[in-house]
N, C-alpha and C positions, 0 to 999 in steps of 0.2 A: 583438500577439495578444490583443486585448481583446474581440473579438466572441466570443459563445458558440461559434460554429462553429469557431473557430480551435483550440479544445481538441481537436478530433478528429484534429489533426495531431500531438498530443503522445502520448507513451507512456502506456499505461493507468495505470502506477504513478504518474506525475506528476499525472494527473488526480485521483487520490485522495490525493495527498500533502498538499495544502492542507486537505482534510477531516480527515485524520489529525492534522495539526499543530493544527488548530483544536480537535479533540476533546481533545488533550493540554492545551491552554490551559484548556479548560472543566473538565477533571478536576483539574488542579493548582489552579485557582481554588477549587473545592469543597474540596480538601484544605487550602488556606490557611485557609478559614473554620472548618473543623472540627479542624484540628491543635491540639495542646496548646500552651499558653504556660507560661512560667516565672513563676508568680505569687508575689507577696510573701506571706510568712507572718510578720507582725510580732507579736512576743510582748513584752508589757509585764509587768514584775515589780515588785512593791512589797512591802516597802520595798527600797531599794537594798541590794545585797549588802554585808553587814557593818554596816548602819546600822539604828538603831531606827526603828519606824514614825513617820513625820512626815507630817502632812496636806499634800497637794499637789494642785495643779490639773492635770488630765489631760483636756483638751478633745477627746474623740473625735469624729471625723466620718468616717463616719456615727456616730450617737449610741450605737448598741448594738454592742458587740464581737461577733465571731462566736461566741466562747465566753468564759466567765468561771469561774474557780475561786477560791474564797475560803475561808480558814481563820480562825476566830475562837476562840481559847482560852477556855474557861470562866473561867480565872483573870482574863482581861481584863475579862470581864463582871462578875465578882465585885468586882473593884477599883472599877469604875464604880458598881456598886450601893452600895458603901460610901460613895461620894461623893454619893449622891442620884440616881444613874442617869445615863444618857447613851447615845450611840451608839458602839459599839465600831468599827463600820464604816459608812460612808455614801458612796455613789457619786454622790449628787446633793444639793445644798443642801436643807435641810429645807423652805424656803419655795417650792420648785418644785413645781407641781401641774398641769402641762400636759405630757402627759396626767397623770391622777391618779397621784401617787407613782411616777414612772417609773423610779426607780433601785432600788438594793439597799440596805436598811438592816438592820443587826443591832444591836438596842438592848435595854436593860434598864431597867426602872423598878419599884421596890418588889418586887424579886425575880423579876419576870416577864420572860422573854426573848421578844422578838418579832422574827421574821424576815419582812421584807416585800420583795417583788420584783415589779416591773412592775405595781404597783397592787393586789397581792393579799397578804393576810396568809397566809403559808405555814405558819408555826409560831408558836404562842403557848403557852408552858409555863413552869412554875417552873424556875429555874436549879437543876440537880441539884448535889448536893455532890460533892466530890472532883475529881480531874483529869479533864478531858474537853475536847472541842473540837467546834465546829459547822463543818461543811463544806458549802459551797454550790457546786453545779456547775450552770451554765447553758449550754445549747447550743441547737442549731437546733430540737430537737424537744421539749425539756422543761427545767424547772428542778427540781433535786433538792436537798433539804436533808437532811443526815445528821448526827446527833450520835453520838459514839462509843457503841457498845453499844445504840443505839436503832433503831427501825424507820424507814426513810427516808420522807420526805414528798415525793411526786412531783406536779408540776403539769404534765401533758402540754399541749403547744401554747402554753405561756406563753413570750413572747419573752424574750430575754436582757435583763437590766436595762440602762438607759441609764447612761452614765458621763461625768461632767464633772469629777469630783474623786475622790480617794481620801482620805477624811478620817476621823479618829478623835478622840473626846473623851478617849481614853486616852494621848494624846501626852505623852511624858515620864515615864510610869509604868513602873516595872520590869515590871509584870504585862502590859504590852503585847507583850512578847517572844513570838514565835510568830504574831502577827497578820500575815497575808500574803494577797496577791492576785496571781493570774496570769491574764492575759487575752490572747486573740488578737484584735487589732484588725481592723476591716473595711477592709482595704487591697485590695479585690478588683480595682480597676482599675490597680494598680501592677504591671504585668506586662511581660514582654519575650518575644520569640519563642524557642522552643526550637530546637535544632539541626534537628529535623525540619521545623518551620515555616519556618525560615530557608532550608532547602534547597528547600522547596516554593515559597517566595517567589522564590528565584533561578530555579527552573525555570519558573515562570509568567512572570516578567519576560522571560527569554530567549526562551521559546517565543512569547510575544505579540509581541515585537519582530520576531522572525524571520517570524512569520505576516504582520504588517503589511507588511514589506519584500517578501516573496514575493507577497503579494496585489497590491501596487502594481505589481510587475514583470509579473505574469501578467495582470492586468486593468487595464492602464494606460489603456485607452480611446483615443479619437480626438477631434480637435477642437482649437480654439484654446486656447492656454495662458493663464495669468493675465497681465494687463498691469500692469507696474509703472510707475506714473505718475512723471513728473519732479517733483523738488522745486519747490514753488511757495510763494507768499506765505502762503496759508492754513496750510501746514505749519509755517512759522516762527511764525505767530500761535498755533497750538495749543501749540507747545513753550513759547512765552513765557507765555501765559495759564496753562498747566498749572503751570509753575514758580512763577508768582506765587500760584497757588491753594494751593500747599503752605503758604504763609505766611498767607493770608487766609481760607481755607475755614472754614466753621462747624464746630464740634465736633459729632459725632454722639453721640446718646444712648449708643450701644453701643461707641464707640471704646475706652473704658477697660475695658469688660467683656471684649472680645476680647483686649485687651492683657494683662489679668490671666490669661486662659486660657493665652496664649503664655508668659508669665513663669512660670506654674505648671508648664508642661511642661518648661521648662529646669531647674526645681528637682527635680521628682518623676518626670519621664519619662512622665507621663500627662496627656492633655488633659481636664481636668475643668471643670465649670461655674464653679468658683472662688467663686461667691457663694452659691448655694443649691442645692436638690435634692441635698444631701449630697455635693456635688462630684462628681456622677455624670459618667461619661465622655460626651464628645460624639461618640464614634465611632458611625457611620463618617464623620461630617461634620466632618473635621478638617484638610483640606488647607490651608485658609486659616490656621489656627492654627500649623500646621507652618511655613508660609512666614514668618509673623510671628516665630515663635521663632528661626528661622535668621537673619532680618534683624536682630532685636534682639541676638542674640549677636554678629553681625558688628559692630553698632553699638558694643557694649562693647569689642570688640577695636580699634576705631579711635577710642575715647574719645567716641563720640556717644551711647552708652548707649541707653536706651529713650525718648529724648526724642520729643515729638510730631512735630517737624519731620523728624527722621531717619526715624521710622516712616512718615511720609506719603510718603516717597520711593518706598515699595513700591507704593501705589496710583497714584502718578504714573507709574511704569513700566508698570503695568497699563493705565492710560489711554492712554499713547502706543502701546503694542502694539495696542490696540483701534483706535486711529486709523489706524495703518498698514494693518491688515487690511481695514478698511472702505474706505480709500482704494483699495486694490488691487481690492476687489470692485466698487466703483462705476466705476473706470476700465475694468475689464474689461467691464462691462456696456455702458457708453456707447460703447465702441469697436466694438461689433458693427455690421456692415453698412457698405457703402461710403458711404451717405448720411449716416452718423453718424460717419465716421472723424475728421472735424475736431473732434469733441468729446472725443477721447481725452485730451487734456491741457487740457481746457477749464477756465478759471479759474472759470467759473460753477458747474461741477460741484463743484470743490473748495471754493468759497465756500459753496455750499449745504450740503455735508457739514459744513463748519466750524460753521455756525449750528446745524444739527441735533445735532451731537456735543456742542457746549457746552451746548445746551439741556438735554440729558440728563445730561451728565457733571458739570457744575458743582454741581447739587444732590445727586447720588447717587454720584459717582465718588470723591471724596476722603474716604474713610472706611476705618477698619480693620476694618469688617465684612466678611463673605464676598462680598458682591455684586460688587465690582470684579473679583475673581478669576473669579467665574462668568462675567462678561461677556467676559473674555479667552477662556475656553473656548467660550462661545456664539458669539463672533465668528469664532473659528477653525472651529467646526462650520459656521457659515453660509457662510464662504468655501469650505471644502472641499466642502460639499454642493453648492454652486453649480457648482464646477469639476467635480465628479463628474457632475452633471446634464448639463453641456455636453458632456462627453466620454464619457458612459455608462461611467464607470470604477467598477467595484465595489471595486477596490483603494483608490481615493480615498474612496469612501463608507465603507469600513472605518475609514480614518483619521478621518473625521468622526465616526463612531460612538464611537471610542475617546476623542476629546477631549470629546465630549458626556457620556460616562460619567464622565470625570474631573470634570466640573462637578458631578455628583451627589455626589462625594466631598467637595465643599465645603460644601454645605447642601442641604436639601430643595428650596430654590428653584432649585437647579441643574437641576432637571427641565426648565426652560425651554430649556436648550441642546439638548434633543431635538427641538425644534420644526422646525429646518431639515431634519431627516431625513424629515419628512412629504412634502416635495416630491420625494423620491426614489422614493416608492412607485409612481407610475404607470410611470416608465421601468424601474424595477427589476422590476416585475411582467412587463413585456414581455420583459425580458432573461432572466428565469428561465424563461418559457414557451418561449423559443427555445433554451435551453441543454439539454445532456444531463444525465442524472442525476449523473454525477460533478461537473459544474460546479455544478449546483443545490445538491448536498450541500455542496460546498466553499464556495460563496458564503454559504449560509444559516448554516453553522457558523462561518465566518469572521466574519460580522457579529455573531453571538451571542458569539463569543469576544472580539471587540473591546469588547463591552459590559462585559467583566469588568475593564477597566482601572481601575475604582474599587477593586477588591479589595485590591491591595497598599497603597493609601493608607488605606482605611478599616479594614482588618483586620490590618495589619502587626504590631501589638502588642496586639490585642484579639481576643476570640473571639465567636462567634455568641451564646453565652450572655450575654456582657457587653452586646452591642448590644441584645438582646431585653430585658434587664433595664433598661438605660438608657432604652429607648423607653417601657417601662411607667412608669418614674419620671417621665419628661417628661410623659407623658399624665396622670399623677395630680396632679402639683404645678403644672403649667403650664396656663394657659387655652388650650385647643385647640379647633379648629373643624373641621367636616366640609367637604368640597369644595363641597357645595350651599349652604353659608353664605358663599360668596365675596362676597356683597353687603357683608358687614361690612368687607372690605378697602377698598371704595370709600367706605363710610361713614366709616371711620377717616381716609382721605385727605381727606375734606371736613369733618371735624368735630373731630378730636383737636388741641387747640391747638398742641402742640409738634411735630406731624408734618404739619400741613396748610398749611404756609407756601405762599405763592403760587408761589415758584420750584420747589417740589416737586410741587405740583398740576399745573403747566403741562405738562411733558412727557407725563404720563400722559393728561391730559384732551385735549390736542391730538392725541395719537396715536389716541385713541378717535374724535375728530372726523375725523381723516384716514381711518381705517377706514370711517367712514360715508360720506365723500365718495367714496372709491374704489368702494364698493358702489353709490352713486348714479350714478357715472360709467361703470359697466360697460355696454357695448353689444355684444350677441351679434354675432359675425362681424367685430368691429373690434378686433383685437388691439393695433394700434398698433406703434410702434417698440420697440427694445430697452429703452429707459428705461421706457416704459409697461408693458411685460411684466414688467420687474423690479419696478415699483411694485406690480403685482398679486401677484407672488410674495412681496414683502416684506410686503404686507398679510396674506396667508395665514399666513406665518410669525409675524408679530406677533400675529395673532388666536389662533393655536395656543399661542404662548408665554404669552399672558395667560390662556388656558384652563388650561394646565398649572400656572400659578401657583396656581390654586384648590386644587391637591392639597397645598399646603403646610399644615401643621397650625396655623400661626399667621397672623395677618392684619395684620401691622405694615406701615406705609407703606414702610419700608426695603426690603421685598422687591421693590417695583416696580423698583428699580434693576437687578435681575437681568435684566430683559427688554430692556435698553437697545439691544442690537446691532441687531436687525431693525427696531424702530421708528425708530432713527436713520437707517437707509437709506431707510425709507418716507418720513419727513419730508423728507429731503434731496431725494429725487426729486420729492416733492410741491412743494417750493420751486422745482425746475427746470422742472417740467411740471405745469400745473394739472390736478388730478384731475377737474375738471368741464368738460373741453374738449368742444365740439360736442354739448352737451346743450341741452334746452329751457330756456325762461325760468323755468318753474315749478321745474324741478329745480335750476337755478342759485340761485334764491331760497331754496329749502329748504336746500340745502347751505350757502349763505352764512349763513343764519340759525343753522344748527347750529354753524358756526365762531364766530359772534358769541357764542353761548351759551358755547362752550368757553373763549374768551378771557376773557369776563366772570367765569366761574366760577373760572378760574385766578387772576385778579387779586383775587378776593374773599378769598383766603387771607391770613392775617395776616403781617406782617413781624416775626415773633416767633421768636427763634433761641436759646432755651435748649437745652442748658446752656452758659453762659459766652460764647456768641457774640452775645448780644443787647446787650452793652454798647456804647453809642454809636449804636445803630441809630435811623434816622429814622422818621417816620410815627407820631405819637401819643406818649402818655405810657406809657413802658415800665416804670414802677415799679408793677407789678401785684402785689398781695398774694395775689390769688386769680384764677386764669385762667378767669373765667366767659365764656361765649360772647359776651355783650354787650361786655365789656371787650376781649376779643381782637379782635372785629370792628372796633373803632376803629383797630386797627393795620394795616389793609389799606393798600396803597400809595395815596397821594393827594397832590394838590397843592392846598393850601388846603382848600376844601370839595368839590373835584372828585375823586371816587374813580375809580381806573382800572377798577374793576369795573362802572362804569356802562355798560350796553349801548349807550347813545346814542353814546358815543365810537367804538365799533367799528362801529356801523351807519354812522356818518359816514365812517369810513375805507373801508368797503366801497363806499359810494355814490361816494366820490371816485374810487376805482379804476374803478368802472363808468362814470362820466362820462368819465374819461380814455380808457378803451378805446373808448367810443363815438365820442369826438372823433377818435381816431386812425383808426378804421375809416372815418369819413366823409371823412377826408383821403386815404384809400387806402393808409394805412401799416399794415403788418402788425405785430402785437404778440402775444407769447405770454402776456400777462397776462390774467387774468380776476379778477373781484372776490374769489373764494375764494383764489386764489393770492396776490394782493396783500395781502389781509388776513392770511393765514398768514405771509407774509414780514414784514410790519410787526410783528405780534404776537410772532413768534419772536425777531426781532432786538431788539425792545424788552425782552423778558424777559431775554435774555442780557446786554444792556448794563446793565439795571437791577440784575441780580444782581451783576455786577462792581462797579457804582458803589456800592451800599450797603455792600459789604464793604471797599471801599477807604475810604469815607467814615467808617464807624463807628469804627475805631480812631483816626482823626484827631479826631473829635468827642470821644472819650473821653479823649484825651491831656490831661494826663500820667498819667491813671489807667491801671491795668493792663488789658490785653486779651489774648486768646489770640494775636493777631497780634504783640503786643509780645514775648511769650515765644518765639514761633517765630523772630522776627527776632533776638532775643537769643541763641538757640541757635547761630546762625551766627557770633556774636561771642564764643563761648566760654562763655556763661552758659546752660548746657543743662539746668538743674534746674527750669525752669518756675515754678510758683507759689512754690517754696521761696525764690526771690530776692525775693519781694514780700510774703510774709506775715510779720507780726511778732506775737509773743506776749508777754504779761506773764509772765515767767519769774522764778523765785526768784533773788535776788542771793546773793552769798557771805555777806554779813553779814545776820544775822537777829535778830529781837527776842530779848532775854535771857529767862532763866527767869522764870516768873510770880511776881509779888509779891502776897502776900495770898491769899485764897481766893475761890472763886466764890460768889455769892449766888443760890440757886435758890428759886423760889417756885412753888407749885401744881404744875402738870404737870412742871416741871423737877425739882422736889424728889421727886415720886413716881417718876420714871424714873431717879433718881440711881444706883440699883444695877443698872439694866438695861444690857445690852450695846447698843452703837450699832446702828442698823438696818443699816448697811453698813460696810464697811471704812473706816478713816479716810482722808482725802484725801492725807495725808502720813504715812509710817510713824512711829509713836510720837507722833503728834499727839493732844492731848486733845480729846474730842468731848463736847458737852453736847446733850441732846435731851429732848423731852417726849412721845415715842412710847410711850404706855402701853397695855397690853393692854386696858384698859377702854374705849378709844375716845377720842374727841375730848376734849381738855383744854386750857384756856388756862394761861398761866403767864408768868413773867418770869425772865430770866437776866441777871446782871451778872457778867462774867468777871473774873478777877484783872487787875491792871495788867501790861502787857508792856513792859519798858524797851526803848527804841530806841537803836541805836548813835549816837554823837555825829556821825558822818559816814558817808559811803558813797555809792554810785551809784544807790541805789533811788529810784524816782520815784513808786511807789504802795505802798499796803498792800492786800492782797487778803484777803478774809474768806470762807472756805469755808462755804457754806450748802447745806442739803439739806431737801427737803420737797415736798409736793404743791402747796402754795399759798404758796410763799415770797414771791411778789410782793405778797401781801395782808397780810403781816406788817410789823411796825415794827422795823426793824433800823438801828442807828446805831453809829458809832464815836466814843467819847469820848476826848478827849486832854487831857493835863496837862503843863504846863511844870515842875511839881514832881516829886518822887520819893517812893517809899515807898507803902505801902498806903493811907495816909490823905491822900494828896495831893489838893488841891482840883481839881475839873473845870474846865479852862480853856474848853472848848467841845466841840461835837460836830458830826459831819457824817454825812449819810445815805450809805448804801452803794448802789451802782448794781446793782439786781437785775434779771435777765432773767426774763421771764414764761414762756417756752416750754420751760424745762428740765424733763425728766421727774422725777417724784417720787423715783426711785431713783438719780438722778445728782446729784453735787455740782456746784455752780457757784462759781467764784471771783469774788466781787463786789468790784470795786475801789473804792478811795478814793484820789484823788490827794493826795500829801503836801503839795503847795502849797495844798490846800484846808483844811489844819489850822493855819491862822494864819500870820502872817508869819515867826515863828521856828519852827524845828524843835522839835516837842514832845519831851518826855523819855520819855513813856510813853503807851500807849494801852490801851483795853479795849473790849470789845464789850457792847452792851446790846440784848437781844432781848425784845420783847413779843409773845407769841403771843395774837392776838386772834381767831383763826378757830376757830369751834366746829363747823364742818362736818366730815364724814368725811374723813379724810386731811389734816386741817389741822395736823398736828404739824410741828415744825421742828427741825432739828439745826444746830449750828454748831461750827466747829473753830477752833483758834488762828490768829490773823492771821499773815500772812507778808509780808515785804518783797519787792518785785518791781520789775522795770524792763522796758522794751520790748527784746526780743531777736529775732534771726531765728528762725524756727520750727525751724531746724536745731539750735538749742540743745536742743530736746526730742527731735528725731528721730535725730540723728546716732548711728549705731552701734546703734540699738535696733530691734526688730521693730515694723513699722508696718502698720496696716490703712488703705489708701486705698481708698475705696469705688468701686463700679462706674460711677459718673458722673464722678468726678474723677481717677482713678488715672493717666490719661494725662498729667495736668498735674503729677504727682509722680514723675518718672522716676528720681530719685536716691535715693529712700527704700528701705529694706530691707523690701520688701513681704512680708507673711506669706503662706504657702501651706498646703496640706494635703498631708502626706506621711506614709506608713506608717500611714494611718488616724488621724492625730493632727493637729489644726489648730494651727499655731503661734499662741501667745497674744500678741497685740499689746500693746506698752507704750504706744503712742500711736495714736489713730484720727484720720484726716483725712477729714472727711465733707462732702459737698456740701450746698448749701442752695438758693439761687435761688428760694425760696418754692415748691418742689415739695412735694407731700404726703409726709409721713414714711412712709406705708405703701409708697410707691414707693422712697424713698431707703434705707429700713432693711430691705430684703429679707433681707440677710445675718443679721439679728438676729431673724427671725421663725420661730418653731417650726413654724408651719403650712406654711411653704414649705421646710423643711429647711435653714435658713440655716446657713452654715458658721461664723458667729460666735456662734451660739446657746450652745454649751457654755461658751465663754470669757465670754460676757456673763452667764450664770447664776451664775458664780463670781466676779464682779467688780463694781466700781462705777466709773462714769466721772466724771471731774472736768473740767467745762467750763472751758476756759482762754479768757481774753479775747484777741481778735485784732484786727488791723487790716491793711489793705492799704497798701503804700507803692509809689510816691508816691500821695497822694490825688488823686482826679479828680472829675469830675461824678458826681452821685448814680447809683447802680446797684443792682441787686438784691443781697441779701446773698450773698457768695461761698461761705460754708461755715463750718465750725467745726473747732476742734482740741480733742481730749479726751485727757487722761492716763487711763490705765487702772490702777486699783489692785485687786489680787486678794485674795480671802479667805485664800489660802495661797500659799506659794511655788509656782512653776510648774515642772513636769517633774522632780520628785524621784523618778524611777523608772529602772529599767534597761530598755533596749530592745534586743532581739535580733531582727534581720531575717534570716529564713531564706527558702528557696525551696521551692515545691511545684509540681508539674506539674498543670495543670487542662485537661481536654479542652475542645474548642470547644463542645460541646453542654451542658456542665455549667452549672448556675445555682445560685448561692448564695441563701440566704433573701432574699426580696424586700424592698426598701425602700419599695415602694408599698403602698397600702392603709391604712385607718384604724387598723389595729392597730399600725402601727409608731410613729407619733408623735401619734396622736389626731386627725389632720387628715382631715376629710371632704371629698372632692373637690367643688369648686365652691362651698364655703361661705365662702371668704375670698379673693376675687379681689384682685389688687394692681395690675393694669396700668392704673391711672388716674393718670397722672402730672401732670395739669393742676392 
C-alpha cells in the first residue's frame, strides 16, 4: 500500500494518524530545545573556611565570573599602608595589561585607597579612620563599590573583573582577617537535562522511532530491493588495507583537538572547545565527540586507554561501514536490466569501487575529526535515497532524511548528507500531486519530523541559548567565511603547505574533473544503461554536496572528506564506464586535457605530512625550518629530476591508451577503454599505490628513530603510552649541590637589582635568583655566584643552569669548576652552557653542561659566571642556582601530575593526566607537553593567547615555564624537532579556595552575558588571525 491511491482504502483516522504523530515529533522537538536544563552554579569562596587569607591561583575560564563579591576591611588597608602600601586584594597579576587592568584591585599607597575594576578607577579616596570595610559587588549589569556609611559608587555596564588569582600583600598579617571573596564562576555549559527535558527527549525519541516504522510500513513502495553482493577479493583487500592504515596513517592536525574535547566531556560532562574560545560548547555539533568519548571510556575499561591506535579503530569501523553501503549501492545499480545481470557480482565493479574508495578514504578517512562519521551518515542517506527513488517509498525517504539530519549533528559539514535527498524531489513531487490531502499532510510532516533527528544529539544537555551564544563566540574568535567565499576552500587545498599534499588534493581534483567529463559526455536522448544513469545521478549528488560544503563557516581542507560517499561512487563508475563514450574527437580531446590537468595539479602537491608523520618521508629534503612555497614545492613526488606533476607524463599515458584503442578497433576487437578512462585508471591506481608505499617506507627509513607508526605498533605490544616511551628529560637527581660557600659578587646592573624581587617565580621552590632587571631599563653587569659543593658520587650526568631573559643567547654565561674546596678555592677551568635561542623572555630554560666536560676528575664545586653585555631593551638576564640532573623518562615529571598536552600532540600522550575545564575553572598544569615541528608559535600556542580566549591564559598569567632539555630515544636519522617539555611554576599555591557546586534551572531561551565582543577581553574581530600554520 505504497501508492497514494491506496490510502483511500484506509480508514480516515489512519490517514491522519501519521500526520498527527509527525506533529507530535515536531512539537516535542521544539520542547526539547526550549525546555530548561539543570545548570551548574559553582561558587568559589576565599579564603578557605577557617583559614587566613593566603594568595592562590584560581584560573577561571571564562575569565570573568558571572558575579563577584569582595570585602576588604579598612584595617587590612591600614596595615599595608603602615608597611609602605600594597594591594589588599588583587585578582590579576599587576603586570597583566591586556585588556588594560582587566582585574579587580583594592590597594593603598600614602593613605590613598584606590579601587580599580575592569580598567576603570572606581574609587580614589583617603582611607577613613576607624573600623570600616570596602565592599565590591560586580554582576551582569554593573560594578558597585560601597564603604560602610558612604554613598555607593556605581559603574553601570562595566563587566565583572577578570580573575586568575586571589592575591593579597597582607598575607600573614593579623589585620588580614575579614578579607574575603565570593564569586559565581561562569560554568554556563556544565548542564544536564531536567526531568521535563528528559521526558521530552524520551517522548521525541519514541515518537520519531514509531513514526519512521509506521511510515516505512505504510509507504513501503514497490520495485527491486537492495542487492547484497557476494564477498570478493576487493572486500578482503579493503579490510586488510584499512587495518594496516590504523598503524601507518598520517596524524591529522585536529586528531588531538577532538580527542581533548572527548576527554573533557568524560571529565566535565560538557563538550567544550578545550583549547580556546573560553571552552565554549560545540553543541549542537557533538555527535562525533560523544562517540569518541564512549570509545575512549571503553578503551580505559580494556586497558587500551586513549591511545591513538585504539582510537583509530573507530574511524576504521566507520570506513568499513561506508564500504559495505557503497558496495550494496553499486551492486544494486549494476544489477538492473537483463543485459546487465551478469555484472551483479562483477569483479570489475568491486575493483573499481576499491580504487575509488581508497583514493578518498586513505587521505581523509583515518582521522578523529568528524568527517568519517559524516560519511557514514551520508553513505546511508545515499543508499536509502536511491532505494526510495527506485521504489517510490516515502517511508524509506523519511529514513534517509533522518540519517542526513544526524549528519548535521556531527558538524556543519554534515549538510553534505542532504545532497542525496535532492534526487527525490522529482518523484516526490509527482507522488504528492497524486496523493490526497491526508497523505500529503502526513508525508510532508513526516519528512519534516524526520529532520528533527539531530535534536536529541545536539540539544540533549544544551539549550537554544547555549547554542546561540556558542555560535556568536565561534564567529567572533574564529576566522569564518561566507558561502560566496568558497573559492578560499580550493585555494587552501592548493596552497596551504600542511593541507595541500598530493594525496589530499587528488580525490577532490579528480572528482571535479569527473564532473566536467560527465557534463561533456551528456547527450540528450541517450540515457544509457543503469551504470551510466547512476553515473549521472552520482555526479548530481556530488555537485550538490560540494555546493552545500560552501555553507560551512570555515574553509579547511579537512572538510572535503565529508563529501566522500557520492564522489566515490562517481569515480568508481567512471573507472567502469568511460564518461566520454561516443562523443566527438574534439570533446574527447578537451575532456582528456582536463583530466591531464587534474592529475598534474594533484601530483604538484607536496609530500609533506606534518605533524609527526613526515619523519622518514621521501622526495626531497624535509628538514624545513620555514615552510615557504618554494621549499615545499621541492617535496612534490618525483623520481630524480622527473616530477610526477609534469603534464607530459600524463599526456603520454593518454596517447598510449588512444593508440591502443585505435589498434584494437582496426583489428575489429571491441574495447570499453577510451583515453580518459585509461588515464583516470592509471592516475587513480598510481595515487593509491604511492600513498600506501610512502607510508610503509617512511617508518622504515626513519628506523630506529621514533615514528607514529612505531607508537601504534608498540600499542599492540602493550606499550600504549605513545611518546612517553621515547621522550627523555634532564630531571633532577636525588643528590643535589650543597649549600653555597661564600657570597655572590654583583656588579653594575646585578648590584642595582639586588634588592628587587625576581621578574618571575624561581624555577625551583626556594632557589636563589640573581638578575639585573632594573626599572631604569637596560643595564650591563657581571655576576659571580658562590661556590656550590658537589656530592662525591651519584648518578648525575649533567649540571643544569636555569636562565631567564629576552636575549639570553647573546649573553656570556659559563660554569666555573674547582677541584679545591672553600670560598677561596682556585678555578680549575670553565665550560660554556648550552643556551637555546628561541625561549621566550618570560620563561626559564635549563641550560645543561655535561659533567664529563668539567675535566677528567669530578670537580669538588662549581659556580656560575654571567656577563650581561646586551644594552638593548629587554636585554636583562636572570640566573638561578645550578642543579644536578640525569636523563630520565618524561614520566618522571608527568606521573600523577596535571599535564597540558597541546592540541597538536595530545593524541600521542594518552597516559598523562590531561587538564580540563570544569566548574568554570581551568585545572592548572604542572607540566606542559608542547608540539614543535617548526610550526609557527602563533598556531601552536592558541591556548595561551588572550585574543582567542585561550583556556591556558589565566594559568599562564600567574606562572612561569621552565624549559626542560629533552631527547628522543632511540636516536634515528635527522628529523624536525618533535616538541618541548616545560615545568610550570606558579606565583602562588593553586586552588586554595572552597568550591561549592549547586544547581539552578535555566530555560532554553535564556542567555547569559555574552563572551563575544571587544568588551570581554579586548579582542577586536579579525585583527589577530592565527590559522597560518606553515
